[in-house]
C-alpha positions in Angstrom: 17.0 -40.5 -32.7 14.4 -40.9 -30.0 10.8 -40.9 -31.0 7.4 -40.6 -28.8 6.9 -44.3 -29.0 10.8 -45.0 -28.0 9.5 -43.1 -25.0 6.8 -45.6 -24.0 6.6 -46.5 -20.3 9.5 -48.9 -19.3 11.8 -48.3 -22.1 15.2 -48.0 -22.0 14.8 -44.2 -23.4 12.1 -43.7 -21.2 14.3 -44.6 -17.9 17.2 -42.5 -19.6 14.9 -39.2 -19.7 13.0 -40.4 -16.4 16.4 -40.5 -14.2 17.9 -37.4 -15.4 15.1 -35.5 -15.2 14.3 -37.1 -11.6 18.3 -36.0 -10.5 17.9 -32.5 -11.2 14.7 -32.3 -9.6 16.6 -33.9 -6.1 19.2 -31.3 -6.7 16.9 -28.6 -6.6 14.8 -29.9 -4.2 17.5 -29.9 -1.4 18.3 -26.4 -1.4 14.7 -25.2 -2.1 13.4 -27.4 1.1 15.9 -25.4 3.3 13.4 -22.1 3.0 10.0 -24.0 3.2 9.9 -23.7 7.0 10.8 -20.1 6.7 8.2 -19.2 3.9 5.2 -20.7 5.9 6.1 -18.4 9.0 6.2 -15.5 6.7 2.5 -16.6 5.2 1.3 -17.0 8.7 3.0 -13.5 9.8 1.6 -11.9 6.8 -1.9 -13.1 7.4 -1.4 -12.1 11.1 -2.5 -15.6 12.0 -1.1 -16.8 15.6 -2.2 -20.3 16.6 -4.0 -20.5 19.9 -2.4 -20.7 23.3 -3.1 -23.4 25.8 -4.4 -20.1 28.5 -6.0 -18.0 25.5 -8.2 -21.5 24.7 -9.4 -22.0 28.1 -10.1 -17.8 28.2 -12.5 -18.6 25.3 -14.0 -21.6 27.2 -14.4 -19.4 30.0 -16.6 -17.0 28.1 -18.5 -19.7 26.3 -19.6 -21.1 29.9 -20.1 -18.2 32.3 -20.3 -15.0 30.2 -17.0 -13.6 31.4 -14.9 -11.7 29.2 -11.1 -12.1 29.4 -8.0 -10.7 27.9 -6.2 -13.0 25.1 -3.1 -12.1 23.4 -3.0 -10.7 19.6 -0.6 -10.3 17.0 0.2 -6.8 16.2 -0.1 -6.9 12.1 2.7 -3.6 11.6 4.9 -5.4 9.1 1.7 -6.2 7.2 0.9 -2.5 7.0 4.6 -1.9 6.0 4.8 -4.7 3.2 1.1 -3.5 1.7 2.1 0.1 1.6 5.7 -1.1 -0.1 3.3 -3.1 -2.1 1.1 0.1 -3.0 4.2 1.8 -4.3 5.3 -0.6 -6.8 2.2 -1.3 -8.2 1.7 2.5 -8.7 5.1 3.0 -10.3 5.0 -0.5 -12.5 1.0 -0.9 -13.4 0.3 2.9 -13.1 1.7 4.6 -16.4 -0.2 4.3 -19.5 0.3 1.9 -21.0 2.4 0.0 -18.7 4.6 -1.7 -21.0 6.3 0.9 -22.8 8.8 0.6 -25.6 11.5 1.9 -27.8 12.9 1.1 -30.8 16.7 -0.3 -30.9 17.7 0.0 -34.6 15.8 2.6 -35.8 12.1 1.3 -36.2 9.8 4.1 -36.8 7.3 5.2 -34.5 4.5 3.3 -36.2 5.9 0.2 -35.4 6.3 1.3 -31.7 2.4 2.6 -31.4 1.7 -1.3 -32.7 3.8 -2.8 -30.2 2.5 -0.9 -27.3 -1.1 -1.6 -28.4 -0.5 -5.2 -28.8 0.9 -5.8 -25.4 -1.9 -3.3 -23.4 -4.3 -5.5 -25.5 -2.6 -8.5 -23.9 -2.9 -7.0 -20.7 -6.1 -5.7 -20.5 -7.9 -8.5 -22.5 -5.7 -11.5 -21.3 -6.4 -10.6 -17.6 -2.5 -10.6 -17.3 -2.7 -7.4 -14.7 -3.8 -9.2 -11.6 -0.9 -11.9 -12.2 1.5 -8.9 -11.8 0.0 -7.4 -8.9 0.9 -11.1 -7.2 3.8 -10.6 -8.5 5.1 -7.5 -6.9 3.7 -9.0 -3.4 5.4 -12.2 -3.3 9.0 -10.8 -2.7 7.8 -9.0 0.2 6.0 -12.4 1.9 8.9 -14.8 0.1 12.1 -12.6 -0.7 11.5 -13.5 -4.4 8.4 -13.8 -6.9 8.0 -15.8 -9.9 5.8 -15.6 -13.0 5.2 -17.7 -16.0 4.3 -16.8 -19.4 3.0 -18.9 -22.3 1.5 -18.1 -26.1 -2.6 -18.9 -25.7 -5.2 -18.6 -28.4 -8.8 -19.0 -27.5 -10.8 -21.1 -30.1 -14.7 -20.7 -29.1 -17.0 -23.2 -29.6 -20.5 -22.5 -29.7 -23.2 -24.6 -30.3 -26.5 -23.8 -31.7 -30.0 -25.2 -32.6 -31.0 -24.6 -36.0 -33.9 -25.4 -38.1 -32.8 -27.3 -41.7 -35.3 -27.9 -44.3 -35.0 -31.4 -45.3 -33.5 -31.8 -48.8 -33.6 -34.4 -51.7 -30.4 -34.8 -53.8 -29.5 -31.3 -52.5 -32.5 -29.8 -53.5 -35.0 -28.3 -50.4 -38.1 -30.8 -50.2 -41.2 -28.2 -50.6 -43.7 -27.9 -47.6 -41.9 -30.4 -45.8 -41.0 -29.8 -41.9 -38.0 -28.3 -40.9 -35.5 -30.5 -38.7 -34.0 -29.7 -35.6 -30.0 -30.1 -35.7 -27.1 -28.8 -33.7 -24.8 -26.9 -35.6 -21.0 -26.2 -34.0 -19.6 -22.8 -35.1 -15.6 -22.4 -33.8 -14.1 -18.9 -33.6 -10.8 -17.6 -32.3 -11.2 -15.3 -29.2 -8.6 -13.9 -27.6 -4.8 -14.2 -29.1 -1.9 -13.6 -27.2 0.4 -13.9 -24.2 -1.0 -15.6 -20.9 0.9 -14.7 -17.4 0.6 -16.9 -14.1 2.1 -17.0 -11.3 4.4 -19.6 -9.6 4.4 -20.1 -5.5 8.1 -20.3 -4.3 7.1 -24.1 -2.9 6.3 -25.0 -6.2 9.5 -23.7 -8.4 12.4 -25.9 -8.8 15.4 -23.8 -10.4 19.0 -24.8 -11.0 20.6 -24.5 -7.3 24.3 -24.0 -9.2 23.5 -20.3 -10.2 22.2 -17.6 -7.9 18.3 -17.2 -8.3 18.3 -13.8 -9.8 20.6 -15.5 -12.9 18.4 -18.5 -13.0 18.4 -18.2 -16.8 21.7 -19.2 -16.7 20.9 -22.5 -15.4 20.4 -25.7 -17.1 17.0 -26.2 -16.0 14.0 -24.7 -14.2 10.8 -27.0 -13.1 7.6 -26.4 -11.6 5.3 -28.3 -9.7 2.0 -29.0 -12.0 -1.4 -30.0 -11.2 -3.0 -31.4 -14.7 -6.8 -32.0 -14.9 -7.5 -35.5 -16.5 -9.9 -33.8 -19.0 -7.0 -31.4 -20.4 -4.7 -34.8 -19.8 -6.8 -36.7 -22.2 -7.2 -33.8 -24.6 -3.8 -33.6 -24.9 -3.0 -37.1 -25.7 -5.3 -37.0 -28.3 -3.6 -34.1 -30.1 -0.2 -36.0 -29.3 1.1 -33.8 -26.6 1.0 -36.6 -24.3 1.8 -40.3 -24.2 1.8 -42.9 -20.9 -1.0 -41.1 -20.0 -2.7 -44.5 -18.8 0.4 -45.8 -17.2 0.4 -42.7 -15.3 -3.4 -42.8 -14.2 -2.8 -46.3 -12.9 0.3 -45.8 -10.8 -1.1 -42.8 -9.1 -4.4 -44.1 -8.7 -2.8 -47.3 -6.8 -0.8 -44.7 -4.9 2.2 -46.3 -5.6 5.9 -45.3 -7.1 7.7 -47.6 -9.5 11.3 -46.2 -8.4 12.9 -44.0 -6.5 11.8 -41.3 -3.6 9.4 -38.7 -3.7 10.6 -35.1 -3.9 9.9 -33.2 -0.6 7.5 -30.1 -1.3 5.8 -28.1 1.0 2.3 -27.0 0.7 2.4 -23.7 2.8 0.0 -22.6 5.1 -1.9 -20.3 2.4 -2.5 -23.4 0.7 -3.9 -25.8 3.5 -7.6 -25.7 4.0 -10.4 -27.2 6.3 -12.7 -29.2 3.9 -16.2 -29.3 5.3 -16.8 -32.8 7.1 -18.4 -35.2 5.0 -20.4 -38.8 5.9 -18.3 -42.0 5.3 -20.6 -43.2 2.6 -19.5 -39.6 0.1 -17.7 -40.9 -2.8 -16.1 -39.0 -5.6 -17.9 -39.6 -9.0 -16.5 -41.3 -11.6 -16.1 -40.3 -15.4 -17.1 -42.7 -18.2 -13.9 -44.4 -18.3 -13.9 -45.3 -14.6 -11.2 -42.3 -13.8 -11.6 -40.6 -11.0 -12.4 -36.5 -11.4 -9.1 -34.9 -10.2 -5.6 -34.5 -11.6 -2.5 -35.9 -12.3 0.3 -34.3 -10.0 3.6 -34.1 -11.3 6.2 -31.7 -12.9 6.8 -29.6 -15.7 10.5 -29.7 -16.7 12.1 -27.0 -18.6 15.9 -28.2 -19.8 18.5 -26.6 -21.7 20.3 -29.0 -23.5 22.0 -30.3 -26.9 19.3 -32.2 -28.8 21.8 -34.5 -30.6 23.8 -35.4 -27.5 20.3 -37.1 -25.8 19.4 -38.5 -29.3 16.3 -36.0 -29.7 17.1 -34.5 -33.0 20.2 -33.8 -35.4 20.9 -30.0 -33.8 23.8 -29.4 -32.1 23.1 -26.0 -30.6 21.3 -25.4 -27.2 17.8 -25.5 -27.0 15.1 -25.5 -24.5 13.1 -29.0 -24.3 10.1 -29.4 -22.1 9.3 -32.7 -20.3 6.6 -33.2 -18.0 6.3 -36.3 -15.9 4.4 -37.4 -12.9 5.1 -37.5 -9.3 6.0 -41.4 -9.9 8.4 -40.6 -12.1 6.5 -41.5 -15.2 7.4 -39.2 -18.5 4.3 -38.2 -20.2 5.5 -35.5 -22.4 8.6 -34.2 -24.1 8.9 -31.5 -26.9 11.0 -28.3 -28.0 9.6 -25.3 -26.3 9.8 -23.5 -29.3 10.2 -20.0 -28.2 11.8 -17.1 -30.3 13.9 -15.9 -27.5 15.4 -19.5 -26.5 15.0 -18.7 -22.6 13.1 -20.0 -20.1 9.6 -18.7 -20.2 10.0 -17.4 -16.5 10.9 -14.2 -15.0 12.1 -13.4 -11.2 12.2 -10.3 -8.9 13.6 -10.3 -5.6 13.2 -8.2 -2.7 16.7 -7.3 -1.5 19.9 -7.3 -4.3 22.0 -9.8 -3.6 24.5 -11.0 -6.4 25.9 -14.4 -4.8 23.4 -15.8 -2.3 21.1 -18.5 -3.9 18.1 -16.4 -2.4 17.3 -13.4 -0.3 15.2 -12.7 2.3 11.9 -11.0 2.3 10.5 -8.3 4.3 8.8 -10.2 6.4 11.6 -12.5 7.5 13.5 -9.1 8.1 11.0 -7.3 10.0 9.6 -10.4 12.1 12.2 -9.9 15.5 10.8 -6.3 15.8 7.3 -7.1 14.9 7.5 -9.6 17.8 9.0 -6.9 20.1 6.5 -4.8 19.1 3.7 -7.4 20.3 5.1 -8.5 23.4 5.3 -4.7 24.3 1.8 -4.2 23.5 0.3 -7.4 25.2 2.4 -7.2 28.5 0.9 -3.5 28.8 -2.5 -4.5 28.7 -1.6 -7.6 30.9 -0.5 -5.1 33.8 -3.7 -2.9 33.1 -5.9 -5.8 33.4 -3.9 -6.6 36.6 -4.6 -3.0 38.1 -8.4 -3.1 36.9 -8.8 -6.7 39.5 -9.0 -4.5 42.4 -7.0 -6.7 45.0 -8.1 -6.0 48.5 -7.1 -7.2 51.8 -10.2 -7.9 54.2 -11.1 -9.5 57.3 -13.7 -12.1 56.8 -15.2 -11.8 60.6 -16.1 -8.2 60.1 -17.4 -8.5 56.3 -20.4 -10.5 54.4 -18.0 -12.1 51.9 -20.7 -12.6 49.3 -21.3 -9.2 49.0 -17.4 -8.5 48.3 -17.6 -11.6 46.0 -20.8 -10.9 43.9 -19.6 -9.3 40.3 -21.0 -6.3 38.4 -20.6 -2.6 39.2 -22.5 -0.3 42.0 -21.6 -2.9 45.2 -23.0 -2.6 48.6 -20.9 -4.5 51.2 -22.5 -5.0 54.5 -20.7 -5.8 58.0 -20.9 -8.6 60.2 -22.4 -7.7 63.9 -18.8 -7.9 64.9 -18.0 -5.2 62.7 -20.8 -2.4 64.0 -19.2 0.7 65.2 -15.5 0.3 63.8 -14.2 2.2 61.1 -14.3 0.6 57.6 -10.9 1.2 57.2 -10.2 -1.4 59.3 -11.9 -3.9 57.7 -11.0 -3.7 54.2 -8.0 -2.2 52.4 -6.9 -2.0 48.6 -3.3 -3.0 47.6 -1.2 -0.3 45.8 -0.8 -1.1 42.1 1.7 0.8 39.9 1.8 0.6 36.1 5.2 -0.8 35.3 4.8 -0.7 31.6 3.1 2.7 31.6 6.5 3.2 28.9 5.8 0.8 26.8 3.4 2.5 24.5 6.4 5.2 24.0 8.6 2.0 23.3 6.3 0.8 20.8 6.6 4.1 18.5 10.2 3.5 18.9 10.0 0.5 17.5 7.8 1.4 14.5 10.4 4.2 13.5 13.0 1.8 13.5 11.1 -0.9 11.3 10.2 2.1 9.0 13.9 3.2 8.7 15.2 -0.3 7.8 12.7 -0.3 5.0 12.4 3.0 3.9 8.3 3.2 4.3 7.7 5.8 6.4 4.8 8.0 7.4 4.6 10.6 4.8 4.7 7.1 2.0 2.1 5.4 4.5 -0.2 8.6 3.9 0.1 9.6 7.6 1.0 13.3 8.8 3.6 13.8 10.7 2.9 16.1 14.1 4.7 19.3 13.9 2.3 22.0 12.9 0.8 22.8 9.6 3.1 22.3 6.8 2.8 23.8 3.2 2.5 21.5 0.0 5.9 22.0 -1.0 7.0 20.8 2.2 4.9 17.5 2.2 6.2 17.0 -1.4 10.0 17.1 -0.8 9.4 15.2 2.5 7.3 12.5 0.7 10.2 12.3 -2.3 12.8 12.1 0.0 11.2 9.3 1.8 10.6 7.3 -1.3 14.3 7.3 -2.4 14.9 3.7 -1.0 11.8 2.6 -2.7 12.7 3.9 -6.0 16.0 2.4 -6.1 14.0 -1.2 -5.5 11.8 -0.4 -8.4 14.6 0.4 -10.5 16.2 -3.3 -9.4 12.9 -4.7 -10.0 12.3 -3.2 -13.7 16.0 -4.5 -14.5 15.6 -7.8 -12.9 12.1 -8.8 -13.9 9.8 -6.6 -15.9 12.4 -5.6 -18.9 13.7 -9.4 -19.6 9.8 -10.0 -19.7 8.6 -7.6 -21.7 11.4 -8.6 -24.1 10.1 -12.1 -24.4 6.6 -11.0 -24.8 7.3 -9.1 -27.9 9.7 -11.8 -29.2 7.0 -14.5 -28.5 4.3 -12.3 -30.2 6.3 -11.5 -33.6 6.9 -15.1 -34.0 3.4 -15.9 -32.9 0.4 -13.7 -34.3 -1.2 -15.0 -37.0 -4.3 -12.3 -36.9 -4.6 -9.1 -38.6 -6.5 -6.9 -35.9 -7.2 -3.3 -35.0 -5.9 -2.4 -31.8 -6.5 0.7 -30.0 -3.5 3.2 -29.2 -2.4 3.6 -25.8 -1.0 6.4 -23.9 -1.7 9.8 -22.7 -1.0 11.4 -26.1 -2.9 9.2 -28.7 -2.8 10.1 -32.2 -5.1 13.3 -33.3 -6.7 11.3 -36.3 -7.5 7.5 -35.9 -7.5 5.9 -32.3 -6.9 2.8 -33.9 -4.3 1.2 -35.6 -3.7 -2.1 -38.0 -1.4 -4.7 -36.8 0.2 -7.8 -37.8 3.3 -9.6 -37.5 4.8 -7.5 -40.3 3.8 -4.1 -38.8 5.6 -5.4 -35.2 9.0 -6.4 -36.8 12.4 -5.3 -35.1 13.8 -5.2 -31.6 12.0 -2.9 -29.2 13.3 -2.2 -25.8 11.2 -1.9 -22.7 11.3 1.6 -21.5 12.4 1.1 -17.5 10.8 2.6 -15.0 12.7 5.7 -13.1 11.3 4.4 -9.6 9.4 7.4 -9.5 5.8 7.7 -8.1 3.4 10.6 -9.6 2.9 12.1 -6.2 1.3 15.3 -6.8 0.1 15.6 -10.3 -1.7 19.0 -9.8 2.0 20.4 -8.7 3.1 19.0 -12.0 0.5 20.6 -14.1 1.4 23.8 -12.6 4.9 23.1 -13.5 4.0 22.6 -17.3 1.8 25.6 -17.2 4.7 27.7 -16.3 6.7 26.5 -18.8 4.3 26.6 -21.5 3.8 30.5 -20.5 7.6 31.0 -20.8 8.2 29.4 -24.3 5.3 31.4 -25.5 7.4 34.4 -24.7 10.3 33.6 -26.3 9.5 32.5 -30.4 12.8 31.0 -30.7 12.0 28.3 -28.0 8.2 28.1 -29.2 8.8 27.2 -32.8 10.7 24.4 -31.8 7.7 22.4 -30.0 4.1 21.5 -30.6 2.0 23.7 -28.2 -1.0 21.8 -28.8 0.4 18.2 -27.7 1.9 20.0 -24.6 -1.2 21.6 -24.0 -3.1 18.0 -24.1 -0.4 16.7 -21.8 -0.7 19.4 -19.4 -4.6 18.9 -19.2 -4.1 15.1 -18.6 -2.0 15.8 -15.8 -4.5 18.1 -14.3 -7.2 15.3 -14.6 -9.0 16.2 -17.5 -10.5 13.4 -19.5 -10.6 12.6 -23.2 -9.4 16.0 -24.0 -8.8 14.7 -27.7 -12.2 14.2 -28.0 -12.7 18.5 -28.3 -10.0 18.8 -30.8 -10.8 20.2 -34.3 -9.5 18.1 -37.5 -7.4 20.9 -38.8 -3.8 20.1 -40.5 -1.4 22.9 -39.9 1.2 23.6 -42.6 4.3 25.8 -42.9 3.9 29.3 -44.7 5.6 28.5 -47.9 3.5 25.6 -48.7 0.6 27.4 -48.1 1.9 30.2 -50.4 2.6 28.0 -53.0 -1.0 26.3 -52.6 -3.0 30.2 -52.9 -1.0 31.0 -55.8 -1.6 27.6 -57.6 -5.7 27.9 -56.8 -5.3 25.0 -54.3 -5.8 26.8 -51.5 -8.4 29.3 -50.5 -7.6 32.0 -47.8 -9.9 31.3 -44.6 -11.9 34.7 -44.8 -12.3 34.5 -48.8 -13.6 30.5 -48.3 -17.4 30.0 -49.0 -19.7 29.5 -45.5 -21.6 26.5 -46.0 -25.4 27.5 -46.2 -24.6 31.4 -46.5 -25.8 33.6 -49.4 -23.5 34.3 -51.9 -22.4 38.1 -51.9 -22.0 40.0 -55.2 -18.3 40.8 -56.4 -16.9 44.0 -55.0 -14.0 46.0 -56.7 -11.0 46.6 -55.0 -10.9 49.1 -52.4 -14.8 49.9 -52.1 -17.0 48.6 -49.8 -16.7 47.5 -46.0 -12.9 46.8 -45.1 -12.6 43.0 -45.1 
């Protein structure tokens, strides 16, 4: 059985694991590298970046030298607007719910457990700062065609050092009248405990290319490029997580690799930054152990193996082990993942459904040809307008002072030479007739934009623009918007099934197996309990199997219209007792108030418990229940008893 000491750098076991991991990384890189150039173009298009052409550079220099402003080409960022509109719709659908992650019991789990699960996951989303990775996750498919998100369990330990005054002691007894000494005392507490989410750039991901991207969980491995800070590396070495640290740092410091080729990984245009210029005397400071401040570059390799076949344990079942390896092929970590789901701790969503191709196209990639046409139509039109504004003339230089004609600026006064005295001005100077051959380009741009909208289903209604054609009623606007969102609705349903549902199950399973703290969590949802707004939860209280409630892909476009609909339903139900008795009108009222925009409606509710008539009658007969009109009023003067039938009617 392979042990950590057997994986020392240069050993036979180390070479065996390293070569196996490296071969699979190379296999994935050969397929993933085919997309790097296209992804870099998508990043530039999304950021509306356009390299300066030579003619534009000359115009800029002319502006700096002479102050003459000249026209430059621009890139119309229309596909950028389309992508952000789709992203707004996605985030409103997935993250606009309260809570964002909703669950249902699969095998008859009680409602209290469901509330506890939703409260804990919502705590992890809010306190764990996990919402921003979800926003980025929903944006990546629009830019790259796919998006990865990873997750792990984190228990934050907060170490706080304080200065305290300690009384000197002798034999454990404080010495009287002695001067207190100042000492440093460190207290360690547990802060956040829960799942943590992080994004993985497509250029940093290395899935198994033998299976489609959407089904990467069925592959043998999944790896990602990592940069581990040296301080974290040292800490992991002290805790037994990493080994061969000195060898890996020495090889990286010398800039060499002891074997093999380096994996080709594209930085991407979004990661390329221009650092400020420094003088030659500047040097990177070093740590006390003479290691430069920086990172160790490598790969985190999640590998589905049968441990007994690799000699790491006696288990004959498939498990996921994690191999951490430097770029120079030095293994510095090898341990089981230990996740309850026994799946890769990553999830993926794609822009377009494709069951057979390895990866799908992005919105930027599909729309780039049409966006280029829009940019060409726009620039060519203004080039022609600029040519028309140049005022080209045919002149007779013998009859006109040319310096007056060439003088820039408006309000020109041109003088004739003595040879031109007494002649008609029309024979001295004449302007060329100029025709705007690109007049229809503006209408063509509108046609191309409508074509892009039809391709992606992002119409003017979804973008919040009002179509011309007269005033429309709220019902017409709501209907047209709902029909326009059908394409986006289907896309959201696919993303829900592909990414959000599997991820939610893994988050719950990891929480059930790793949660060790018993805490109170705030109950979340549009309808909280009418009693205590908090619920006590631990690992036992969330035991069971819970399904993620999938999104239906629709966005609450008109909440006031929904509130009006529910008001009509309440009115009709109240008129039919057989229907009204089957529903809780108190909760329906709170729901309608929430739809209409009322906040914290529950804080105005009286804490009154309602029982059925039979229980109230039995309680009154036994003396345990007092009718409300006979109940004593706090602080009121008791009234003398009256005989039946006498006095004012009650």
